[in-house]
N, C-alpha and C positions, 0 to 999 in steps of 0.2 A: 282855544287851546294853542293856536299858532304862536302867540307871543311867549308862551311857556316853553315851547320847543326851541324858540329862538334863544331864550335865556340859557337853556341847558346846553345848546350848541355853542354859545359864546363861552360858557364856563368850560366846556370840553376843550375848546381851542386853547384855553389857558393852561389846562393840565396835559395837553398833548405831549409835552416833552418830559413829563415827570416819571415816566416808566423807568424802572431800574435805578432811580435816584437813591434808593435805599434797599437793603437786603430783602429779597423776597422770601416769605415764609415757605417752607417745604410743602408741596402739595397744594399751593394756592394758585388760582388763576388770576386773582387780583386782590389787593388790599385797599379798601376804601375808608379813609379816616381810621377809625379804630375797629373796623369790621373786616372780616376775611371772607372772600368767596372761594370756596375750595374747588379743586378740579372736579371732584365727584359731584358737587352740587351743580356745577355748570353742565356736566355730562347728563345728569338727570333732567334738568330743565330743557336741554337741547333735544334729548330723546322725546320728551313730551311735545315740544314744539314741532319737531319733524313729523311725529305721529299725527298731530292735529292737521298739519298741512296735507298729509296723505288722505285724511278722512274728511276733509272739509266739504261742506255742501256748497256746490258752485252753481250760480245762475247760468242758464244756457248761453248768454252772451260771453261770459268769461270762459266757459268750456270751449266755445268756438275760437276765442282769441288765443287759447293755449296751443292750438294747432297740433294736437296729439301729445303734447308734453304733459308731464305731471305738474301740479302746482309747485311741488318742491323744486323740480328742475327749472321751472320758469323763474321762480324767485331767486334761485341761485345765479342764474344767468343774467337776469336783469339788474340785480343789485351788486353783482360781482363780489359778493362777500359770503363766506361760508356761514351756515346756520349758527355754528357755535360762536362765531364772532359777533353776529347780530344779537344773540341772546346775552353774551357777556356785556356788550355795550348797554343793553337795557338794564341788566342787573346792577352794573356799576352806577348808572344814572339814578336808579331807584334808591340805592343806598346813600348816594351823595345827597339827594333831595331829602331823604328820611332824616339824616343827621342834621341838616339845616332846619327842618321843621321841628325837631326835638329841641334844638337850641333856642328857638323862638316860641316854644310851647304852643304850636299850632295843632289843634285837634280836628280830626275828620270823622264824620259819622258814616255808618254803613250805607245810609241812604245817599250820601254824597258820592261815595265810591261807586255804588250801583248806577247812579246817574251818569258818571263819567264813562263807565264801561258800556252803557247802553247807547252812547253817542256813536252813530255809524260812521261818522267822518266822511272820507271821500269814497269809501267802498259801500256796496249795497247792504251790508249787514254788519252788526257789531262783531260777529265772529271773524269775518274777513278783515275788518279794520284792525283787530288785534293781531291777526296772522301776517298781514301784508304791510301794516303801518310800522311806526317806530317801536311799538311795543314788542314785536317779535316774540309773541307769547301765545302759548296754548290758553284757551279761555279759562280753564280750571286753575291756571297759575297766575292769573292777571290781577288778583286782589291788591298786591303790593304796588303794582303799576297804577291802578286806579287811585289808591291812597296817595301816591306821590303826586299825580297830576291834580287831584282835588286840593291837596294841601298846598301845593305850589301856587295854585290860583288864589287861595286865601292869602298867602304871603304876598303875592303880587299886589293884591288889593290893599293890604296893609301898608306896603311901601309906597303905593301911589302909581298911577298909570303913566306919569310923565317920564322924561328921560332920566331924571335923578333916581326915580324908583326902579327903573329898568337897570340902571348901572349898579344900584345897591344889590338888587337881586342877583345879578351876574357875579358881583364880588363875593357875595355870600356863598354861592354855589362853588365858585372857584377856590374858596378858602379850604375846601375839603380835599385833602391830599389823596390822590389816586395813583397807585403803583400797579402796573400790569406785569404779569409773568414775562420773562424774556421770550417765551414761546410766541407771544403775540407782538411784543415790541411796543410801539407808541401809537396813539391815535394819530391819524393823518389829518393835519389841520388845513390841508389844501386839496381836498378831494376835487377831482375834475374829470372830464371825459378822458383825458390823457393819463391821469393818475387816480383811478377810482377806488383803490383799496381803502378799507376802513382803518387797517393797521399797517404800519411801515416799520422797517428796521430802525432801531434807535440811532444807529450810527449815521443815518441819512441826514439828521439834523444837527450833528455834532454833539457836544457835551450837553447832557440833560440840564435844564434850568432848575433852580431851586424853587419849589412851590411855596406859595404864600401860606403862612401859618394860620390856622383857624382863629377867629376872633374869640376872645374870652367873654363870657357874659352869662 
């Protein structure tokens, strides 16, 4: 799954300057291609995510590592990103991938989704992987995320594992226009220890670049 996350990250770098390049719909947190993420949808997903963080079953070693902090507090401090921003990033990534999969008629079975969601990744349980990994999702809201990862793996295999295939996958993902609400700004394409924020003020990078138009097909 690492190569998929790299492809999504590369595409995100390409859309990092597109925020506010077109009028934002009222009440929208973001517009991804032809789909809108409303502020109310983001709020509901964030509430579910934060509740799951608070109720997560933690292994003793993780409890000890928190040093008296809640899991919610620890994630906020270590990632230096509010929960709502992490959830918004996941929601936009999923919609971006979903539209590319539809363009290429990629179908994903429930068994394939379940297999992705059961993968514990770097954390000791599937639940913690969803909460602490890039999904930033409550387990009950993770179906779309699982579908996106499973479908993207199929598309990666279709395009080929070489550099040409990776470049094509990145181009396809980057072709989906993403516009964030001015409340968030633009994705930070140069996150670092000195500049760790996920979103930055649009003006920081000058005039927004024009996004590549989706390929017809």
